[in-house]
N, CA, C and O atoms as a MOPAC input file, in Angstrom:
PM7 MOZYME 1SCF
protein

 N    -29.98800 1    57.97900 1    15.05000 1
 C    -31.03000 1    57.76300 1    14.07900 1
 C    -30.53800 1    58.37300 1    12.75800 1
 O    -30.20200 1    59.55600 1    12.69700 1
 N    -30.50300 1    57.55300 1    11.71100 1
 C    -30.05300 1    58.03400 1    10.40400 1
 C    -30.99700 1    57.55900 1     9.31200 1
 O    -31.65500 1    56.52600 1     9.43600 1
 N    -31.04500 1    58.33000 1     8.24900 1
 C    -31.80600 1    57.99900 1     7.05400 1
 C    -30.83700 1    58.13700 1     5.89000 1
 O    -30.32500 1    59.22600 1     5.62900 1
 N    -30.58400 1    57.03300 1     5.18900 1
 C    -29.52200 1    57.02100 1     4.19000 1
 C    -29.99200 1    56.35500 1     2.90600 1
 O    -30.57800 1    55.27300 1     2.93500 1
 N    -29.72900 1    57.01300 1     1.77200 1
 C    -29.99600 1    56.41500 1     0.46300 1
 C    -28.73600 1    55.71100 1    -0.02200 1
 O    -27.63100 1    56.23700 1     0.11000 1
 N    -28.90900 1    54.52000 1    -0.58200 1
 C    -27.76800 1    53.77900 1    -1.10400 1
 C    -28.06100 1    53.31300 1    -2.52300 1
 O    -29.16100 1    52.85400 1    -2.83000 1
 N    -27.06000 1    53.44100 1    -3.37600 1
 C    -27.14200 1    52.92700 1    -4.74700 1
 C    -26.38500 1    51.61500 1    -4.81100 1
 O    -25.28100 1    51.49900 1    -4.27700 1
 N    -26.96100 1    50.65200 1    -5.44800 1
 C    -26.30500 1    49.36600 1    -5.64400 1
 C    -25.51500 1    49.41300 1    -6.94900 1
 O    -25.75100 1    50.28800 1    -7.78200 1
 N    -24.58800 1    48.49000 1    -7.13300 1
 C    -23.82000 1    48.47700 1    -8.38500 1
 C    -24.75000 1    48.33100 1    -9.58900 1
 O    -25.70900 1    47.56000 1    -9.54500 1
 N    -24.46600 1    49.07200 1   -10.66700 1
 C    -25.35200 1    49.02300 1   -11.83700 1
 C    -25.25800 1    47.70400 1   -12.59300 1
 O    -24.22500 1    47.03500 1   -12.61200 1
 N    -26.37900 1    47.36400 1   -13.21300 1
 C    -26.46000 1    46.19300 1   -14.08400 1
 C    -26.53700 1    46.72100 1   -15.50900 1
 O    -27.31900 1    47.62900 1   -15.79100 1
 N    -25.73700 1    46.16400 1   -16.40600 1
 C    -25.76300 1    46.60900 1   -17.80200 1
 C    -26.67200 1    45.69300 1   -18.60700 1
 O    -26.60300 1    44.46700 1   -18.50900 1
 N    -27.53500 1    46.33200 1   -19.41300 1
 C    -28.47600 1    45.58600 1   -20.24400 1
 C    -28.71300 1    46.36700 1   -21.52500 1
 O    -29.27700 1    47.46100 1   -21.49500 1
 N    -28.28800 1    45.81300 1   -22.64300 1
 C    -28.46000 1    46.41400 1   -23.97000 1
 C    -28.00700 1    47.87200 1   -24.02500 1
 O    -28.66900 1    48.71000 1   -24.63700 1
 N    -26.90000 1    48.16400 1   -23.39500 1
 C    -26.36400 1    49.51600 1   -23.40200 1
 C    -26.86800 1    50.40400 1   -22.27300 1
 O    -26.32100 1    51.48300 1   -22.04800 1
 N    -27.88900 1    49.97200 1   -21.56800 1
 C    -28.43400 1    50.72800 1   -20.44200 1
 C    -27.71700 1    50.31300 1   -19.16300 1
 O    -27.32700 1    49.15600 1   -19.00600 1
 N    -27.54900 1    51.25900 1   -18.26000 1
 C    -27.04300 1    50.95300 1   -16.92600 1
 C    -28.18700 1    51.17500 1   -15.94500 1
 O    -28.72800 1    52.27700 1   -15.84500 1
 N    -28.54600 1    50.12800 1   -15.22900 1
 C    -29.68200 1    50.16700 1   -14.31200 1
 C    -29.15800 1    49.95300 1   -12.89400 1
 O    -28.50000 1    48.95500 1   -12.60000 1
 N    -29.46700 1    50.91900 1   -12.02000 1
 C    -28.96900 1    50.85700 1   -10.64900 1
 C    -30.12300 1    51.03400 1    -9.66400 1
 O    -30.76700 1    52.08300 1    -9.66200 1
 N    -30.40000 1    50.02400 1    -8.81900 1
 C    -31.46000 1    50.18000 1    -7.81700 1
 C    -31.02400 1    51.11400 1    -6.68500 1
 O    -29.85400 1    51.15900 1    -6.30500 1
 N    -31.99700 1    51.85400 1    -6.16300 1
 C    -31.74200 1    52.78400 1    -5.06300 1
 C    -32.63900 1    52.37800 1    -3.89500 1
 O    -33.84500 1    52.19700 1    -4.06100 1
 N    -32.03900 1    52.23700 1    -2.71600 1
 C    -32.78600 1    51.86500 1    -1.51000 1
 C    -32.55800 1    52.91900 1    -0.43700 1
 O    -31.58700 1    53.67400 1    -0.47800 1
 N    -33.46900 1    52.95300 1     0.51400 1
 C    -33.35000 1    53.87800 1     1.63600 1
 C    -33.34700 1    53.05800 1     2.91800 1
 O    -34.19000 1    52.18300 1     3.11100 1
 N    -32.39800 1    53.34900 1     3.78500 1
 C    -32.28500 1    52.62800 1     5.05300 1
 C    -32.51700 1    53.59200 1     6.21200 1
 O    -31.89900 1    54.65400 1     6.29100 1
 N    -33.41100 1    53.20200 1     7.10200 1
 C    -33.65400 1    53.93600 1     8.34300 1
 C    -33.00600 1    53.12800 1     9.45600 1
 O    -33.33600 1    51.95900 1     9.65600 1
 N    -32.08600 1    53.75000 1    10.17800 1
 C    -31.37100 1    53.06000 1    11.25000 1
 C    -31.59500 1    53.79400 1    12.56800 1
 O    -31.37300 1    55.00000 1    12.67700 1
 N    -32.03500 1    53.04100 1    13.55200 1
 C    -32.21500 1    53.55900 1    14.90600 1
 C    -31.54000 1    52.57400 1    15.84300 1
 O    -32.07300 1    51.49800 1    16.11400 1
 N    -30.36700 1    52.94500 1    16.33600 1
 C    -29.59100 1    52.05800 1    17.20400 1
 C    -29.24000 1    52.83800 1    18.47600 1
 O    -28.19800 1    53.49000 1    18.53500 1
 N    -30.11300 1    52.77100 1    19.49900 1
 C    -29.83400 1    53.51700 1    20.72700 1
 C    -28.74200 1    52.88900 1    21.59600 1
 O    -28.07600 1    53.59300 1    22.35500 1
 N    -28.55300 1    51.57200 1    21.49200 1
 C    -27.51700 1    50.91000 1    22.28300 1
 C    -26.94700 1    49.74400 1    21.48200 1
 O    -27.45000 1    49.40600 1    20.41000 1
 N    -25.90100 1    49.14200 1    22.01400 1
 C    -25.26300 1    48.02700 1    21.30900 1
 C    -26.13000 1    46.77200 1    21.30200 1
 O    -25.97000 1    45.92100 1    20.42600 1
 N    -27.04400 1    46.64300 1    22.26100 1
 C    -27.87500 1    45.44600 1    22.36200 1
 C    -29.19300 1    45.55600 1    21.60100 1
 O    -29.87000 1    44.54800 1    21.40200 1
 N    -29.56500 1    46.74700 1    21.17800 1
 C    -30.87700 1    46.93400 1    20.57300 1
 C    -30.77200 1    47.90500 1    19.40100 1
 O    -30.03600 1    48.89000 1    19.45400 1
 N    -31.51700 1    47.61000 1    18.35200 1
 C    -31.55000 1    48.52500 1    17.21800 1
 C    -32.57700 1    48.09100 1    16.19400 1
 O    -32.97900 1    46.92900 1    16.14600 1
 N    -32.99200 1    49.04000 1    15.37900 1
 C    -33.94600 1    48.77800 1    14.30900 1
 C    -33.34200 1    49.29300 1    13.01300 1
 O    -32.88800 1    50.43400 1    12.93800 1
 N    -33.34100 1    48.44800 1    12.00200 1
 C    -32.90600 1    48.85300 1    10.66700 1
 C    -34.01700 1    48.46100 1     9.71000 1
 O    -34.40500 1    47.29600 1     9.63600 1
 N    -34.52600 1    49.44700 1     8.97600 1
 C    -35.62800 1    49.19700 1     8.05500 1
 C    -35.22200 1    49.68500 1     6.67600 1
 O    -34.94000 1    50.86800 1     6.48800 1
 N    -35.19200 1    48.77800 1     5.71400 1
 C    -34.84500 1    49.11300 1     4.33500 1
 C    -36.09600 1    49.12500 1     3.47800 1
 O    -37.00800 1    48.32300 1     3.68000 1
 N    -36.13300 1    50.04200 1     2.51700 1
 C    -37.25600 1    50.07900 1     1.58800 1
 C    -36.75800 1    50.52000 1     0.22000 1
 O    -35.81200 1    51.30300 1     0.12700 1
 N    -37.38200 1    50.02700 1    -0.83900 1
 C    -36.98600 1    50.45800 1    -2.18200 1
 C    -37.46200 1    51.88400 1    -2.44400 1
 O    -38.55800 1    52.26800 1    -2.03500 1
 N    -36.63300 1    52.66100 1    -3.12600 1
 C    -36.98800 1    54.03600 1    -3.46100 1
 C    -37.23000 1    54.17200 1    -4.95700 1
 O    -38.19900 1    54.79800 1    -5.38500 1
 N    -36.34300 1    53.58100 1    -5.74400 1
 C    -36.49000 1    53.70600 1    -7.19000 1
 C    -35.35400 1    53.03400 1    -7.93100 1
 O    -34.54900 1    52.29700 1    -7.36200 1
 N    -35.31900 1    53.31800 1    -9.21900 1
 C    -34.28900 1    52.76400 1   -10.09500 1
 C    -33.71300 1    53.91400 1   -10.90600 1
 O    -34.45200 1    54.70600 1   -11.49200 1
 N    -32.39100 1    53.99800 1   -10.93600 1
 C    -31.72900 1    55.01600 1   -11.74200 1
 C    -31.26000 1    54.35700 1   -13.03800 1
 O    -30.53300 1    53.36400 1   -13.01300 1
 N    -31.68300 1    54.92200 1   -14.16800 1
 C    -31.38700 1    54.34100 1   -15.47400 1
 C    -30.57100 1    55.33300 1   -16.28500 1
 O    -30.94200 1    56.49900 1   -16.42100 1
 N    -29.45400 1    54.85700 1   -16.82300 1
 C    -28.64900 1    55.67600 1   -17.72800 1
 C    -28.73900 1    55.06700 1   -19.12000 1
 O    -28.40600 1    53.89900 1   -19.32100 1
 N    -29.19300 1    55.87200 1   -20.07900 1
 C    -29.38600 1    55.39500 1   -21.44700 1
 C    -28.05200 1    55.33300 1   -22.17500 1
 O    -27.06700 1    55.90200 1   -21.70500 1
 N    -28.00400 1    54.64600 1   -23.32300 1
 C    -26.76400 1    54.60500 1   -24.10200 1
 C    -26.30300 1    55.99600 1   -24.55600 1
 O    -25.11700 1    56.19700 1   -24.81800 1
 N    -27.23400 1    56.95900 1   -24.65200 1
 C    -26.88000 1    58.32400 1   -25.04800 1
 C    -26.32900 1    59.14300 1   -23.87900 1
 O    -25.87300 1    60.26900 1   -24.08400 1
 N    -26.36100 1    58.60600 1   -22.67200 1
 C    -25.81700 1    59.28500 1   -21.50600 1
 C    -26.84800 1    59.99600 1   -20.65100 1
 O    -26.49200 1    60.58000 1   -19.62700 1
 N    -28.11600 1    59.96300 1   -21.04100 1
 C    -29.16900 1    60.58800 1   -20.24300 1
 C    -29.45400 1    59.73100 1   -19.00700 1
 O    -29.43500 1    58.50200 1   -19.06800 1
 N    -29.71500 1    60.40500 1   -17.89300 1
 C    -30.02000 1    59.69400 1   -16.65500 1
 C    -31.45000 1    59.99900 1   -16.23700 1
 O    -31.86900 1    61.15700 1   -16.21400 1
 N    -32.19500 1    58.94800 1   -15.90800 1
 C    -33.57000 1    59.08600 1   -15.43500 1
 C    -33.69800 1    58.36000 1   -14.10300 1
 O    -33.03200 1    57.35500 1   -13.85600 1
 N    -34.56800 1    58.89100 1   -13.25300 1
 C    -34.88100 1    58.22200 1   -11.99300 1
 C    -36.33300 1    57.78000 1   -12.05400 1
 O    -37.23100 1    58.60300 1   -12.22800 1
 N    -36.56200 1    56.49000 1   -11.91200 1
 C    -37.91100 1    55.93000 1   -11.94700 1
 C    -38.28800 1    55.49600 1   -10.53200 1
 O    -37.71600 1    54.53900 1   -10.01000 1
 N    -39.24700 1    56.18900 1    -9.89900 1
 C    -39.61200 1    55.83100 1    -8.52700 1
 C    -40.34700 1    54.49900 1    -8.46400 1
 O    -41.07600 1    54.12400 1    -9.38200 1
 N    -40.13600 1    53.80000 1    -7.36100 1
 C    -40.83800 1    52.54700 1    -7.09500 1
 C    -41.89000 1    52.84700 1    -6.03600 1
 O    -41.56500 1    53.34700 1    -4.95800 1
 N    -43.13900 1    52.54500 1    -6.33700 1
 C    -44.21900 1    52.75700 1    -5.37800 1
 C    -44.32100 1    51.49900 1    -4.51800 1
 O    -44.70000 1    50.43000 1    -4.99600 1
 N    -43.97600 1    51.64800 1    -3.25100 1
 C    -43.91400 1    50.52800 1    -2.31400 1
 C    -45.32200 1    50.20100 1    -1.81600 1
 O    -45.82700 1    50.84700 1    -0.89800 1
 N    -45.94800 1    49.20100 1    -2.42200 1
 C    -47.31800 1    48.81900 1    -2.08600 1
 C    -47.42900 1    48.33800 1    -0.64100 1
 O    -48.44100 1    48.58300 1     0.01800 1
 N    -46.40400 1    47.66100 1    -0.14800 1
 C    -46.42300 1    47.17300 1     1.23000 1
 C    -46.51900 1    48.33700 1     2.21200 1
 O    -47.26400 1    48.26800 1     3.19000 1
 N    -45.77500 1    49.39200 1     1.95800 1
 C    -45.80300 1    50.55700 1     2.84500 1
 C    -47.17100 1    51.23300 1     2.81200 1
 O    -47.68100 1    51.64800 1     3.85200 1
 N    -47.76300 1    51.34600 1     1.63600 1
 C    -49.08900 1    51.94900 1     1.51100 1
 C    -50.11000 1    51.13500 1     2.30300 1
 O    -50.95100 1    51.70100 1     3.00200 1
 N    -50.03800 1    49.80900 1     2.19400 1
 C    -50.96500 1    48.94200 1     2.92400 1
 C    -50.74600 1    49.07000 1     4.43300 1
 O    -51.71400 1    49.07900 1     5.19500 1
 N    -49.49100 1    49.16900 1     4.87400 1
 C    -49.20700 1    49.33300 1     6.29800 1
 C    -49.81100 1    50.62700 1     6.83400 1
 O    -50.38600 1    50.64100 1     7.92300 1
 N    -49.68600 1    51.70200 1     6.08400 1
 C    -50.25100 1    52.98800 1     6.51000 1
 C    -51.77100 1    52.89700 1     6.58400 1
 O    -52.37700 1    53.41600 1     7.52100 1
 N    -52.39300 1    52.24100 1     5.60200 1
 C    -53.85000 1    52.07700 1     5.61000 1
 C    -54.29800 1    51.26800 1     6.82800 1
 O    -55.29200 1    51.61600 1     7.46600 1
 N    -53.58000 1    50.19800 1     7.15700 1
 C    -53.93200 1    49.36900 1     8.31500 1
 C    -53.80500 1    50.17200 1     9.61100 1
 O    -54.68300 1    50.10000 1    10.47100 1
 N    -52.73000 1    50.92700 1     9.75500 1
 C    -52.53100 1    51.72400 1    10.97200 1
 C    -53.60500 1    52.79800 1    11.10300 1
 O    -54.16400 1    52.99100 1    12.18300 1
 N    -53.89800 1    53.50100 1    10.00400 1
 C    -54.93300 1    54.53600 1    10.05700 1
 C    -56.31200 1    53.94000 1    10.33300 1
 O    -57.11600 1    54.54300 1    11.04400 1
 N    -56.58900 1    52.76500 1     9.77600 1
 C    -57.86800 1    52.09500 1    10.04900 1
 C    -57.98200 1    51.72400 1    11.52300 1
 O    -59.04400 1    51.88500 1    12.12400 1
 N    -56.90300 1    51.23100 1    12.10100 1
 C    -56.90000 1    50.89100 1    13.51900 1
 C    -57.11300 1    52.11000 1    14.40000 1
 O    -57.85900 1    52.04900 1    15.37800 1
 N    -56.46100 1    53.22200 1    14.05900 1
 C    -56.65200 1    54.45200 1    14.83000 1
 C    -58.08000 1    54.97500 1    14.70100 1
 O    -58.66200 1    55.44800 1    15.67700 1
 N    -58.64300 1    54.89000 1    13.49600 1
 C    -60.02200 1    55.32200 1    13.28600 1
 C    -60.99000 1    54.45100 1    14.08300 1
 O    -61.93100 1    54.96100 1    14.69300 1
 N    -60.76000 1    53.14200 1    14.07800 1
 C    -61.61400 1    52.22300 1    14.83500 1
 C    -61.51100 1    52.49800 1    16.33500 1
 O    -62.51800 1    52.47900 1    17.04300 1
 N    -60.30800 1    52.75200 1    16.81200 1
 C    -60.11400 1    53.07800 1    18.22300 1
 C    -60.86600 1    54.35500 1    18.58400 1
 O    -61.53100 1    54.40900 1    19.61900 1
 N    -60.76900 1    55.37000 1    17.75300 1
 C    -61.47800 1    56.62700 1    17.98200 1
 C    -62.98600 1    56.41200 1    17.96500 1
 O    -63.70400 1    56.95800 1    18.80300 1
 N    -63.46600 1    55.61900 1    17.01200 1
 C    -64.89500 1    55.33900 1    16.89400 1
 C    -65.41500 1    54.57500 1    18.11400 1
 O    -66.47600 1    54.90600 1    18.64400 1
 N    -64.68200 1    53.56500 1    18.55800 1
 C    -65.08800 1    52.80500 1    19.74600 1
 C    -65.07800 1    53.67600 1    21.00000 1
 O    -65.93200 1    53.52500 1    21.87300 1
 N    -64.12000 1    54.57700 1    21.08300 1
 C    -64.06400 1    55.48000 1    22.21900 1
 C    -65.29500 1    56.38200 1    22.25200 1
 O    -65.84900 1    56.64000 1    23.32000 1
 N    -65.72300 1    56.85900 1    21.08700 1
 C    -66.92900 1    57.68500 1    21.01000 1
 C    -68.17200 1    56.89400 1    21.39300 1
 O    -69.03500 1    57.40400 1    22.10700 1
 N    -68.27100 1    55.66000 1    20.92800 1
 C    -69.44100 1    54.82700 1    21.21900 1
 C    -69.53700 1    54.53400 1    22.71100 1
 O    -70.61300 1    54.65600 1    23.29400 1
 N    -68.41700 1    54.14400 1    23.34100 1
 C    -68.44700 1    53.80500 1    24.76400 1
 C    -68.58700 1    55.04300 1    25.64600 1
 O    -69.05900 1    54.94700 1    26.77900 1
 N    -68.18100 1    56.19800 1    25.13700 1
 C    -68.31200 1    57.42900 1    25.90700 1
 C    -69.77700 1    57.84800 1    26.00800 1
 O    -70.19900 1    58.39300 1    27.02800 1
 N    -70.55400 1    57.59500 1    24.95200 1
 C    -71.97200 1    57.96300 1    24.93400 1
 C    -72.81700 1    57.03200 1    25.79400 1
 O    -73.84700 1    57.44400 1    26.32800 1
 N    -72.39300 1    55.79300 1    25.93100 1
 C    -73.22700 1    54.84000 1    26.68800 1
 C    -72.82100 1    54.73200 1    28.14000 1
 O    -73.42900 1    53.97400 1    28.89600 1

């Protein structure tokens, strides 16, 4: 199981160098089975003056997935309470 950040080759635009950064989660327990999940982390920008900034990317899909999972767990807990009382 590994968690790795990777920078892609920079794109030059009006003197700026823009490089996307991604994070890969790899879980490969055997040669026949494995899970690789990539997600955007941010963008690294280098200005013409040489300053470097990191601009994070807020992954809306991941936020929605967490909300769906938590809603399902809450519903399961709520149904368990209702059926336990009756």
